[in-house]
N, C-alpha and C positions, 0 to 999 in steps of 0.2 A: 444466384441463390442467396437468400438471407435467412437468418434465424430469428427467433423471438427476441434474442438479446440485442438485435439491432433497433428495436422499437424504443422510443423515448419513455421516460417515466418521471415522476416528481417526488421530491422529498420535502415535506413541509411547504409546498407551493413552489419550490425551486425546480425548474425544468432541467432534467439531465438528458442529453441527446441520445444516449443508448444505455444498455444495461450491463456494460462491462466496466468494472471499477478496478483501478490499480490500488492494491493494498499498500498501506504504509509499512515500510521496511527500514529498520535502523541501519544507517550507513550506506543505504542504496537509493532511496527515493528522494534524492535532492532535486533541486529545480531542473538541472540538466536532464536527469533521468525522466522526470515527470513530463517535461516538454517532448522528450524523445518518444515516450509511450503515447502521448497525445497525438503526435504525428502518425503513429501507427493505429490510432482510432479509439483509444480508451475514452469512455464517456465522462468519467469522474476520476480525479487523482487526489491523493491524500499525502500530506507532508510526512516526514519522519516524526517520531515522537518528540514533542516539545515539552520540556519540564516547566511546570507551573512555577516552581520555586526559582528556576533559572530566569524566567521572565521578570518575576518580582524583584530579584536582585540584579537585574540588568546585565546578566552574563552575555558577553558579546557573541559567543558561539551559539548560545541558545537563540538569541535574536536572529541570527542568520537563518535558522531553521524555519522561521516564520515568513521569510521573503519568498516571493513567487513572481512569475512573469504573467502578464495579462493573457498571453496565449494559453496558459494552463487552465483558464476558467472553463467550467466550474471546478473549483479547487477547495479542499477542506484542510484546515489546520487541526492536527491531532494533539490534544493536550493530555498529559498524565500528571497525577498527583494524588494526594490522599485526603486532603482537608477541604470541606465545602467552601469555607471562606477564601482559602488560598486559590482554589480552582475558579471561583467566581471572579476574584480580582484578576487572575491571569486572563480569563476570558475577556474582561473589560479592556485590559491592556492590548490584547490582540485586535479588538474591534475598534479601539480608539486610534489605531494606526491609520495613516493616510490611505494605505492600500488595504482594504478589508477583504477577507476571504468570503466565499459564498456559504460555507458551512463550518461549524466547529464539530470535531469528533472527539469522543472520550475514549481513552485507552483503558479498558477493563479486562484486557486479555493477554498482556505481555507476561510470559512465564519466566523471564530472565531475572536472576537473583538480585542484581543490583537495582532493579525496579521494584520487585515484590518485597524486598526486605524493608523498604520504607513505607510499605502499606499500599502501594499503587499497583497498577496492572491487574494481574490475576488475584492478588491479595485483596484489592478493593472489590473486585467482582465477587469474591467469596463472601463479603460482608454486604448482604443485599440492602439492609437499611442504610448503611453509610454510602453505598454506591448511589442509592436513590437520592440521598441528601446532596451528594456531589452533583448529580445530574440536575437536580432542581436549582442549585446555585448557578450552574452554568446556563441553564435555560433562562433563569431570571436575568442574567446579564445579556444574553443574546436576543431574546424575543423582542425587547423594545426596539432593537435595531433591525428586526426582520430577518435575523439569521437563524436558520434551523440548526438543531443540535442532533447529532447521531452518536452511536456508541458501538464499539467493537468488543464482543464478549467471547468467552470460551464456555465449554460445557460445565466447568467447575474446577475445583482444585485437584480432585482425583476422579478416576472413572467411576468409582463406587459412590461418589457423592455429587451427582449432577444437580446444578441449581439454575441452569440457564433459563428454563421456562419461568420460574418465579422471578428471576432477575429481569428478564425481558418485560414481564408484566409491570414490574415496579418502575422500570425505566420509562415505559410508555406513560404510566400514571404521572411521572415527574415531568413529562413534556417532551421526551425524546422522540424525534420524528422518523427515525429508521434505526434498525439494528443490523449490524454485520455479525454473523454467527459462524465461528470456527469451532466445529464440534469435536474438539480434542480437549482433554483435561490439561491443566498446567503441568502435571507430572509427566505427561506424555511428550511435551514439547511438540515435535513434528513427527514423532514415531507412530507407526501403525496407520490404520485407515481412519479417515475422518468419518464419523457416524452421522450421516445426513438424515437418518431417521429422527435423530434429536433435533436437527434443523427443522424438520417437518412439524414437530411438536411445538417449536417456538413459533413457526408460521401460523399454526392453528390457534395459538394463545394470544396473539396480538393483532391489531388492525393496521399497524404501520408497516411499511415495506421491510422485508427481511432480505439481506444480501448474504448469500451462501459463500463461505470461504473454506478452503481446504481441499487439496487434491485436484485442483483445476489445472490439468496438464494437457488436455486435448478437447476437441469438440465432442468426441464420443463420450468421454467421461462427463463433460459438462452437461450433455443432454440427459444422462442418467441422473445426475445430481438435481437438475431442474425437475425432472419427472418424479423423483423420489421425495423431494423436499417441498415443491410448490413455491420456492423462493421467487422473489420479484426480480432479482439480479444476481450476478456472480462477481466475485472478487478474485482477480488474478494476482498471484503472489509469486512463489518460487517457480511456478510453471512458466512464467514470462522471463525469467532470468536467462539471458543469452538467447532468448527466443521471443522477440517482440512480435513475430508473425503469429503467435498464439492469439493475439487480439484479433487479427484478421480472420483466423479460423473460427473463433467464437462468433464473430459478427456475421460471417458468411454461412455458418451452419454446415461446414464441410471440412473434412480432413485435408491438410495441406502437407506436402513434403517439405523438408528443410530446403531452403534455397541453396544454390551453388556457393562454394566457398568464397568466390569473388563478391557475391552479394552480401554474405555475412561480414566480410572484411570491410566493405564499403559502409555498411550499417554501423559497424563498430567504430570506424573512423569518424562517422558523423556524430556518434555519441561522445567520442573523445573530444571533438571540436566544441561541442556544446559545453562539456565540462571545463574546457580551457577558458571559455568565455566567462564562466562564473568563478572558477577557482584559481586561474592562472596555470601556466604549464607544469610547474613542479607538483602542485597538489593534484592536478588532473591526472598526471602520469601515475601517481601513487594510487589514486582512487580507482582508476580503470583496471588495475591489475586483477581484481577479483572477477571482473567481467570477461577477461581474456579466456579463462578456463571455461566459463559458462558458454561463451560464444563458440569456442573452437573445439570443445570436447567431442562433438559429433563427427568431426572431420578427421581424416588421417594426417594430422599434423605431426611431424617427427618430434620426438621428445627433446632433442637438442634445440630445435627452433622454439618450442614452447617455453623452454627454460630461458632462452635468450629474450623472449618477449617479456617474461615475468621479471627479469632483472635489468631491463633497459634503464640506463642511467638518466635519461632525459626524454623530453617530449619528442624532439625531432628524431632521435634514435629509435623510438618506439614506432613512429610513423613509417620510417624507412624499413624497419624489421617486418612490420605488417605487410608492407608492399612486396616483400620477398617471399611471402608464403606461396607454396605451390598452387597454381590456379588463380591467384589474385591478379589484379590489373596493374601491379607495380606501385611504387610509392605515390601517394596522393598529396597534393598541396592542401594542407589543412590549416 
């Protein structure tokens, strides 16, 4: 059995093998995680937010965010910033690299204060004229190289002042090839229910593909969102944390039970190994800690063992502790 999400679609002429997109998530969607979710079937993956100013000033950590593996393709690099000239220059810097992404994505939806206080993220999305100018600058840098530009937006700054329909229209006019719509206001962050009736209004307002984001936790919910919104594709975000099998569920069009603990541990160890390849053992051990809770929370893991996992001093100790979980298959050579 397969769902409509298993069908390919295109963004600005770029073929995407299916309609499940992995959302950009700060601190989470590094290359290791993107490769891992690709293995689970995600059709398109997006980097963490990349600061336009960080690229221009050659910040080493910022440049790390742009790196990706060939197996991630198709892959989008997401940029954030507030000035058209700066964003255009950052786009050119990304596309002048030896390894060029398949898409550029504009972050017009991040509600986090450290992003919005500089005029980026949701703050830029609230200024429709400026957002359109930023989009035009990035499209101007990307289109000669044949790279489509997309944008991720929210409903507006507050629930009382939605501007997503107007913003989406202006972005399309500026040359944006697809819009990812998260129908919560900036002030809501991730609280309450995503209003996909607003997503439907955006779908009706533009001719480019609209990717629905928000509350994608299961196939049953996804089917309702698709029917309610008419969106072309879905974006998996928090629903996939600790549950990469959500991607399979969406592509198959059927509910799936969580796998046995042994399967979850094996998958977690695989993700940890990928992170070690990129980050080294120390950074990988620190990075994986947040994933431990997401993966193991559905299982009856004793609190003492969970605490031991979160406080493991090094990589090998963590591998061994995971191997001692009840029902797991013992320590794995990773």
